[in-house]
C-alpha positions in Angstrom: -6.5 -10.2 5.7 -9.8 -11.0 7.5 -9.9 -7.5 8.9 -10.3 -5.5 5.7 -8.5 -2.1 5.8 -8.0 0.5 3.2 -4.4 1.2 2.3 -1.9 2.6 -0.2 -2.9 3.9 -3.6 -1.2 2.8 -6.8 0.8 4.9 -9.4 1.6 4.2 -13.0 3.6 6.2 -15.5 4.7 5.7 -19.1 7.1 8.0 -21.0 7.6 7.3 -24.7 11.2 8.1 -25.6 10.8 8.1 -29.4 8.3 10.0 -31.6 4.7 8.6 -31.6 5.1 7.7 -35.2 7.8 5.2 -34.2 5.3 3.1 -32.1 2.6 3.2 -34.8 5.1 1.9 -37.4 6.6 -0.7 -35.1 3.6 -2.0 -33.2 0.9 -1.2 -35.8 -1.3 0.8 -33.4 -1.6 4.4 -32.1 -2.7 2.8 -28.8 0.6 1.3 -27.8 1.1 3.5 -24.7 -2.6 3.4 -23.8 -2.6 -0.4 -23.9 0.5 -0.6 -21.7 -1.0 1.9 -19.2 -4.2 -0.2 -19.1 -2.2 -3.3 -18.2 -0.1 -1.4 -15.6 -3.3 -0.2 -13.9 -5.2 -3.4 -14.0 -2.3 -5.3 -12.5 -2.4 -2.9 -9.6 -6.1 -2.9 -9.1 -5.5 -4.4 -5.6 -4.1 -1.0 -4.7 -7.3 1.1 -5.2 -10.9 0.4 -6.0 -12.5 3.6 -4.9 -11.5 5.5 -8.0 -9.0 5.9 -10.8 -7.6 8.6 -13.1 -5.4 8.9 -16.2 -3.7 12.0 -17.6 -1.8 12.5 -20.8 0.5 15.2 -22.1 1.5 15.9 -25.7 4.9 17.4 -26.3 5.6 20.3 -28.8 2.0 20.9 -29.8 1.1 24.1 -31.7 -0.6 27.0 -29.9 -4.3 26.5 -29.9 -4.1 22.7 -29.6 -5.2 21.0 -26.4 -2.2 19.2 -25.0 -3.4 17.9 -21.6 -6.1 15.3 -21.3 -7.5 13.8 -18.2 -10.2 11.3 -17.2 -11.2 10.4 -13.7 -13.9 8.0 -12.5 -15.4 6.5 -9.3 -17.4 3.9 -11.3 -17.3 0.4 -9.8 -14.9 -0.7 -12.6 -13.2 2.7 -12.9 -10.1 1.5 -14.9 -12.2 -0.2 -17.5 -14.6 2.8 -17.7 -11.7 5.2 -18.3 -10.0 3.1 -21.0 -13.2 2.4 -22.8 -13.6 6.2 -23.1 -10.0 6.5 -24.3 -10.7 3.8 -26.8 -13.6 5.8 -28.2 -11.0 8.5 -29.1 -9.2 6.1 -31.4 -12.5 5.1 -33.0 -13.3 8.7 -33.5 -9.9 9.1 -35.2 -10.7 6.3 -37.6 -14.1 8.0 -38.4 -12.6 11.5 -38.9 -9.4 10.6 -40.6 -10.1 7.3 -42.1 -7.6 4.4 -41.9 -4.7 6.8 -42.6 -5.7 8.9 -39.5 -4.8 6.0 -37.2 -1.4 5.8 -39.0 -0.4 9.5 -38.8 0.9 10.4 -35.4 1.1 14.2 -36.1 -2.6 14.2 -37.3 -3.6 12.3 -34.1 -1.7 14.7 -31.9 -3.4 17.7 -33.5 -6.9 16.2 -33.5 -7.4 13.4 -30.9 -7.0 13.4 -27.1 -4.8 10.9 -25.3 -2.3 10.6 -28.1 0.7 12.2 -26.3 4.0 10.9 -25.1 3.6 11.2 -21.3 1.1 9.2 -19.3 0.2 9.2 -15.7 -2.3 6.8 -14.0 -3.6 6.5 -10.4 -5.6 4.0 -8.4 -7.3 5.4 -5.3 -8.2 4.0 -1.9 -10.1 6.6 -0.1 -8.7 6.1 3.4 -10.4 9.2 4.8 -13.1 11.7 3.9 -15.5 11.7 1.0 -15.1 9.6 -2.1 -16.1 11.8 -5.0 -14.6 12.3 -8.5 -13.1 15.6 -7.2 -10.9 13.6 -4.7 -9.6 11.3 -7.5 -6.1 11.8 -8.8 -4.5 13.1 -11.0 -5.0 16.7 -9.8 -4.4 19.5 -12.3 -3.0 23.0 -11.8 -3.6 25.0 -14.9 -1.9 28.0 -16.5 -1.7 29.6 -19.9 2.0 29.1 -19.9 2.6 25.5 -20.9 5.6 25.0 -18.6 3.6 26.2 -15.6 0.9 23.5 -15.9 1.2 20.7 -13.4 -0.5 17.3 -13.2 0.0 15.3 -10.0 -0.9 12.0 -8.5 0.6 9.9 -5.7 0.6 7.3 -3.1 1.2 9.4 0.1 0.0 10.8 3.3 1.6 13.9 5.0 1.7 14.1 8.8 2.2 17.9 8.8 -0.6 19.2 6.5 -1.3 22.1 8.9 2.3 23.3 8.8 2.5 23.0 5.0 -0.8 24.9 4.7 0.6 27.6 6.9 3.7 27.9 4.7 1.5 28.4 1.6 -0.4 31.2 3.3 2.9 32.8 4.3 3.9 32.7 0.6 0.7 34.7 -0.1 -1.4 31.9 -1.5 -5.0 31.2 -0.8 -5.3 27.4 -1.0 -8.8 26.2 -1.8 -8.6 23.1 0.4 -6.6 21.9 3.5 -5.8 18.4 2.2 -2.3 16.9 1.7 -2.9 16.4 -2.0 -3.8 20.0 -2.7 -1.2 21.3 -0.3 1.6 19.3 -1.9 0.5 20.2 -5.5 0.3 23.9 -4.6 3.8 23.9 -3.0 5.4 22.2 -6.0 3.4 24.4 -8.2 4.8 27.5 -6.4 8.4 26.5 -7.0 7.6 25.5 -10.6 6.4 29.1 -11.1 9.6 30.4 -9.5 11.7 28.2 -11.8 9.9 29.6 -14.8 10.5 33.1 -13.6 14.2 32.4 -12.9 14.7 31.3 -16.5 12.6 34.1 -17.9 14.7 36.7 -16.0 17.8 35.1 -17.3 16.8 35.8 -20.9 14.4 38.7 -20.7 16.8 41.4 -22.1 18.1 39.2 -24.9 15.2 37.5 -26.6 11.5 37.9 -27.3 9.0 36.4 -24.9 8.1 33.7 -27.5 11.7 32.7 -27.8 12.1 32.7 -24.0 9.2 30.3 -23.7 11.1 27.7 -25.6 14.2 28.3 -23.4 12.1 27.8 -20.3 10.6 24.5 -21.6 14.1 23.2 -22.5 15.9 24.3 -19.4 13.5 23.6 -16.5 15.5 22.1 -13.6 12.9 19.7 -12.2 15.3 18.4 -9.5 15.8 22.0 -8.3 12.0 22.4 -8.1 11.7 19.3 -6.0 14.5 20.1 -3.7 12.9 23.4 -2.8 9.4 21.9 -2.5 10.1 18.7 -0.5 12.3 20.0 2.2 9.3 20.6 4.5 7.4 17.4 3.8 6.9 14.9 6.6 5.3 11.7 5.6 5.5 8.7 3.3 5.3 9.4 -0.4 5.8 8.3 -3.9 4.6 11.3 -5.9 4.3 11.7 -9.7 4.1 14.8 -11.7 3.7 15.8 -15.3 4.6 19.3 -16.4 2.9 20.8 -19.4 6.2 21.0 -21.4 6.6 17.2 -21.3 8.9 16.9 -18.3 7.9 14.5 -15.6 9.1 13.1 -12.3 8.5 10.5 -9.5 9.9 11.5 -6.1 10.2 9.2 -3.1 10.3 10.1 0.6 13.8 9.9 2.3 12.8 6.8 4.4 11.5 4.9 1.3 8.2 4.3 3.1 6.1 4.1 -0.1 7.2 1.9 -3.0 8.2 3.0 -6.5 9.9 1.0 -9.2 11.0 1.8 -12.8 12.3 0.3 -16.0 13.9 2.1 -18.9 15.2 1.2 -22.3 15.6 3.1 -25.6 11.8 3.1 -26.2 10.1 3.8 -22.9 10.4 4.7 -19.3 7.8 3.1 -17.0 7.1 3.6 -13.3 4.7 1.6 -11.0 4.1 0.9 -7.4 4.7 -2.8 -7.9 7.2 -4.7 -10.0 4.8 -7.4 -11.3 2.8 -4.7 -13.0 5.8 -3.6 -15.0 6.7 -7.2 -15.7 3.3 -8.0 -17.1 2.9 -4.8 -19.1 6.3 -5.0 -20.9 7.3 -8.7 -20.5 10.7 -7.9 -19.1 13.0 -9.7 -16.7 12.4 -8.8 -13.0 16.1 -8.1 -12.6 15.8 -5.3 -15.1 13.3 -3.4 -12.9 15.0 -0.9 -10.5 13.8 0.7 -7.3 13.8 4.5 -7.0 16.1 5.1 -4.0 14.8 6.8 -0.9 15.1 10.6 -1.0 15.6 10.5 -4.8 13.5 11.4 -7.8 13.4 9.9 -11.2 13.4 13.0 -13.5 12.4 12.6 -17.1 13.2 15.6 -19.3 11.3 17.0 -22.2 13.8 15.5 -24.6 13.3 12.0 -23.2 16.6 11.8 -21.2 16.3 10.8 -17.6 18.3 10.6 -14.4 17.8 9.6 -10.7 18.6 12.7 -8.6 19.0 13.1 -4.9 16.3 15.4 -3.6 16.6 15.0 0.1 19.3 13.2 2.1 18.2 9.6 2.5 17.5 8.4 6.1 17.6 4.8 7.3 15.4 2.9 4.9 12.0 2.0 6.4 10.0 0.8 3.5 6.6 -0.5 4.6 6.6 -4.2 5.7 2.9 -4.4 5.3 3.5 -4.0 1.5 5.3 -7.3 1.7 3.0 -9.1 4.2 -0.3 -8.2 2.5 -0.8 -5.2 0.2 1.4 -5.9 -2.8 0.7 -8.7 -5.2 2.4 -12.0 -4.2 3.5 -12.6 -7.8 6.6 -10.6 -7.1 9.2 -13.4 -6.6 10.8 -11.7 -3.6 7.4 -11.0 -1.9 6.3 -14.6 -2.6 9.3 -16.0 -0.8 9.1 -13.5 2.1 5.5 -14.5 2.7 6.4 -18.2 2.7 9.2 -17.4 5.1 6.8 -15.6 7.5 4.7 -18.8 7.6 7.7 -21.0 8.2 9.0 -18.7 11.0 5.9 -19.5 13.1 6.6 -23.2 13.3 8.3 -23.2 16.8 5.4 -21.3 18.4 2.8 -23.5 16.6 4.5 -26.8 17.7 4.6 -25.6 21.3 1.0 -24.5 21.2 -0.2 -27.9 19.9 2.1 -29.8 22.3 3.8 -31.3 19.2 0.7 -33.3 18.6 0.7 -33.2 14.8 -1.5 -36.4 14.5 -4.5 -34.6 16.0 -4.0 -31.2 14.3 -5.5 -29.9 11.1 -3.8 -26.9 9.4 -5.6 -24.4 7.2 -5.7 -20.7 6.3 -8.0 -17.6 6.0 -8.5 -17.1 2.2 -7.3 -15.7 0.1 -4.1 -13.7 0.7 -2.8 -15.9 3.6 -2.4 -18.8 1.3 1.3 -18.1 0.6 2.2 -17.9 4.3 0.2 -21.1 4.7 2.4 -22.8 2.1 5.5 -21.7 4.0 4.0 -23.0 7.3 3.4 -26.4 5.8 6.9 -26.4 4.2 8.3 -25.6 7.7 6.3 -28.6 9.2 7.7 -30.9 6.5 11.2 -29.8 7.3 10.5 -30.4 11.0 9.3 -34.0 10.2 12.4 -34.6 8.0 14.6 -33.6 10.9 12.7 -35.9 13.3 13.1 -38.8 10.8 16.8 -38.2 10.6 17.1 -38.2 14.4 15.4 -41.6 14.5 16.8 -43.4 11.4 20.3 -41.9 11.2 21.1 -41.0 14.8 19.2 -43.8 16.5 17.2 -41.6 18.8 14.2 -43.4 20.5 10.7 -42.9 19.1 7.3 -43.7 20.4 5.1 -45.4 17.9 5.4 -47.3 14.7 8.4 -46.4 12.5 6.5 -46.9 9.3 3.9 -44.4 10.5 6.7 -41.9 11.2 8.1 -42.5 7.7 4.8 -41.9 6.0 3.3 -39.2 8.2 2.2 -35.9 6.5 0.7 -32.9 8.2 -3.1 -32.8 7.9 -4.0 -30.0 5.5 -7.6 -29.0 4.7 -9.3 -26.0 3.3 -11.6 -25.3 6.2 -12.6 -21.7 5.5 -14.2 -20.4 2.4 -15.1 -16.7 1.8 -18.5 -16.3 0.2 -19.7 -13.4 -2.0 -19.6 -10.1 -0.2 -22.7 -9.8 1.9 -24.3 -6.5 2.8 -25.9 -5.9 6.2 -28.4 -3.3 5.0 -30.6 -1.8 7.8 -30.8 -4.1 10.7 -30.4 -4.3 14.5 -27.0 -5.2 16.0 -27.9 -8.8 16.8 -29.1 -9.5 13.3 -26.1 -7.7 11.8 -23.7 -9.9 13.8 -25.6 -12.9 12.5 -25.1 -11.7 8.9 -21.5 -10.9 9.4 -20.9 -14.4 10.7 -22.2 -15.7 7.4 -19.5 -14.1 5.3 -17.3 -17.2 5.8 -18.3 -20.8 5.3 -16.5 -24.0 6.3 -15.9 -27.5 5.2 -17.7 -30.1 7.3 -16.9 -33.8 8.1 -13.1 -33.4 8.0 -12.5 -32.6 11.7 -12.9 -35.1 14.4 -15.2 -33.5 17.0 -13.7 -33.1 20.4 -10.4 -34.5 19.3 -8.7 -32.3 16.7 -7.0 -29.0 17.1 -7.4 -26.5 14.3 -4.4 -24.2 13.3 -5.6 -21.5 11.0 -3.2 -18.8 9.6 -4.1 -15.2 8.7 -2.0 -12.4 7.2 -2.6 -10.1 10.2 -5.1 -9.5 12.9 -5.8 -5.7 13.2 -9.2 -5.1 14.8 -10.2 -8.7 15.5 -13.8 -7.9 14.5 -14.1 -10.6 11.8 -12.2 -13.1 13.9 -14.7 -12.5 16.8 -17.9 -12.2 14.8 -17.3 -14.6 11.9 -14.2 -16.8 11.7 -14.3 -18.3 15.2 -18.0 -18.9 15.1 -17.6 -20.6 11.7 -14.7 -22.9 12.9 -16.4 -23.7 16.2 -19.3 -25.3 14.2 -16.8 -28.1 13.4 -16.6 -28.9 17.2 -12.8 -29.0 17.4 -11.0 -29.4 20.7 -9.0 -26.2 20.2 -8.7 -23.4 17.7 -5.3 -21.7 17.3 -5.4 -18.6 15.1 -1.9 -17.7 13.8 -1.0 -14.2 12.5 1.9 -14.0 10.0 2.4 -10.4 11.2 3.2 -9.1 14.7 0.6 -7.4 16.9 -0.6 -4.1 15.4 -0.3 -1.7 18.3 0.1 1.8 16.8 -1.6 3.9 14.1 -0.2 4.3 10.6 0.0 7.8 9.2 1.8 7.1 5.9 -0.9 5.6 3.8 -2.8 2.9 5.6 -6.2 3.4 7.2 -5.2 2.6 10.7 -5.4 5.8 12.6 -7.4 5.3 15.8 -6.2 3.6 18.9 -9.5 2.0 19.8 -9.5 0.0 16.6 -6.6 -2.2 17.5 -7.3 -5.4 19.3 -3.8 -5.3 20.8 -4.5 -1.9 22.4 -7.9 -3.2 23.7 -6.0 -6.1 25.3 -3.3 -3.9 26.9 -5.9 -1.5 28.4 -7.9 -4.5 29.7 -4.8 -5.9 31.4 -3.9 -2.5 32.9 -7.4 -2.4 34.4 -7.2 -6.0 35.7 -3.9 -5.5 37.4 -5.0 -2.1 38.8 -2.3 -0.2 37.1 -4.5 1.8 34.8 -3.2 5.0 36.2 -0.6 4.5 33.4 -3.3 5.6 31.0 -3.6 9.0 32.7 0.1 9.4 33.0 0.5 8.8 29.2 -2.4 11.2 28.5 -0.7 13.9 30.6 2.6 13.4 28.8 0.8 13.6 25.4 -0.9 16.8 26.4 2.2 18.5 27.8 4.5 17.5 24.9 2.6 17.7 21.7 5.8 17.9 19.6 7.9 15.4 21.6 10.1 12.9 19.8 9.1 10.2 22.3 6.3 7.8 21.6 4.6 7.9 25.1 2.0 5.2 24.1 4.7 2.5 24.4 4.3 2.8 28.1 0.8 1.3 27.8 2.4 -2.0 26.6 5.6 -2.0 28.7 4.2 -3.9 31.7 3.3 -7.0 29.6 4.9 -9.6 27.5 3.8 -10.3 23.9 2.3 -13.6 25.0 0.3 -12.0 27.8 -1.2 -9.6 25.3 -1.9 -12.4 22.8 -3.6 -14.4 25.5 -5.8 -11.5 26.4 -6.7 -11.0 22.7 -7.8 -14.6 22.5 -10.0 -14.0 25.6 -11.5 -10.9 24.0 -12.4 -12.5 20.7 -13.8 -15.6 22.2 -17.5 -15.1 22.8 -19.4 -17.2 25.4 -21.0 -19.2 22.6 -17.6 -20.6 21.5 -17.1 -24.1 22.9 -13.5 -24.7 21.8 -10.4 -23.5 23.6 -9.0 -20.5 21.6 -5.4 -19.4 21.4 -3.9 -16.6 19.3 -0.2 -16.6 18.1 1.5 -13.6 16.5 4.7 -13.4 14.6 7.6 -11.9 16.5 9.2 -8.6 15.4 12.6 -10.3 15.2 11.3 -13.1 13.0 9.6 -10.4 10.8 12.9 -8.7 10.2 14.6 -12.0 9.5 12.0 -12.8 6.9 11.9 -9.4 5.3 15.4 -8.0 5.9 15.2 -5.2 3.2 11.9 -3.7 4.2 12.1 -2.8 7.9 9.3 -0.3 8.3 7.6 -1.6 11.4 6.2 1.4 13.3 2.7 -0.1 13.5 4.2 -3.1 15.4 7.0 -1.3 17.4 6.0 2.3 17.6 9.3 3.3 16.1 8.3 5.9 13.5 10.7 7.0 10.8 9.7 10.7 10.9 8.9 13.1 13.7 5.4 13.5 12.4 4.7 9.8 13.0 5.5 10.2 16.7 3.3 13.3 16.9 0.5 11.4 15.3 0.6 8.4 17.7 0.6 10.7 20.8 -2.3 12.7 19.3 -4.2 9.5 18.5 -3.9 8.4 22.2 -5.0 11.9 23.3 -8.0 11.6 21.0 -8.8 8.2 22.5 -8.7 9.5 26.0 -10.9 12.4 25.1 -13.5 10.2 23.3 -12.7 11.7 19.9 -13.0 9.4 16.9 -11.3 11.7 14.4 -8.1 10.9 12.5 -4.9 12.2 14.3 -3.4 13.9 11.2 
């Protein structure tokens, strides 16, 4: 994506189902789980480069033994930094215990950190606010009772943090921060405490406190805790938790907005945000990897048993389509094919835009993630040419030109755009900064016929249009083409996201800028005031009033205005912008229909409140997030 945006975080979890000694004996290393966690996190590094964290819980340790370990980092290579520190623990074990120390699981658990059975990892994108080590997951809620300790990490945003914070205050708590991570952890922590108390009260007249502690650890009903905790949550989430007794869980929102996958066999249970990470870490068949169902939790008990439990009634599944278009790794076979299909689906619009003149058209893409959609686009062009040849050779339809040329013709494909190393603008004036931004991309010269060729260049998505305006068009125009057609494999981004992606302000969307410009041109910008009044008067309405801003215009009218906005006076070529249609998007990605940033149809009430508030902020000149 040329417009870089921050987005979902990544989760990783490993639960050893056998004794630690089993893995040392079978795999010849005490670092089996650590090594698998490292691969899981490295293979999801695309999901978070602002920070990382790892936590580990040891099961059934003796009193006086540290049983929870945690490292977090905001270093440039945070994952490597953390696992280098963990590796030093094993080197320390070899030094303290000799070679036998690395072979004795019980000795390791008693003496060395990060040698437990339950692992939790997190990769962070700081979508809002500060980026400090204190904001890195996993978060830790400590208690002297082992079964009251809670470690949490997740990929989520809540739209109703204020409401959740108020409920904690009503419970008598005094939360230290008003953030969704802290609020969620404290709420789950509250019901974890109540679950401990429930079991304690059950046995308090029959056994000693020491005996009751063991009953609590064995009988904790994690699903019950989550049902009581999650009923007030509004947002998109895949949340992981470790409890000090060794129980753990991953819970997913009822609309399945945020992704979560797992694999289990008799040795391990593993969870990640993306299937390819699990595939790489454990070398298993993709078909063996399962999706945690919306509204469900994968609950792993202290004894290693597990089950998928319904926590909240599932709603219509609205898993994030941006995951498929851009965020997730394209090595997932389903995602790879979906991205190719997105490119292929654009062929009718592209052919119309170039007047079916393939001979004088050069096709390319914005590196690097648009490459798969580009392959699909070229595949679609090849299929079109095959169909034309059939019409001529098999059906006898007339054809202008040489038949041999028709038989041998191939689309003209070139790598026109290259992305150079990341440049920093430092301290400079606006004009000089624009000049530097335009240098981020470079182009291939002498492959385009000046004044003759049309360039068709595909991108994953066009959100803000800033890079397109300041860099890509300027770079392509240096080739002196007749026309430049920018193609987006995603539809127009019209509305904020509030479930994990950093797209929260109306003014940032090039489609919104285009719509407001058209309203003003056609002297119907009174609609803006009408929408503002509706947003003010109905702050908890279930209607997305902002849709009215777009209603007077066709998609093509907005696309044409976008092309006009991003075309500076210095651009000589004619510029056109083509977007994917929403219908085509759903045909290409039928099982992941979350499309609220395109359509304004939010899967939760909180999403609708957020979009109306975002518009209200825009009209009032506020640049703050709307949730």
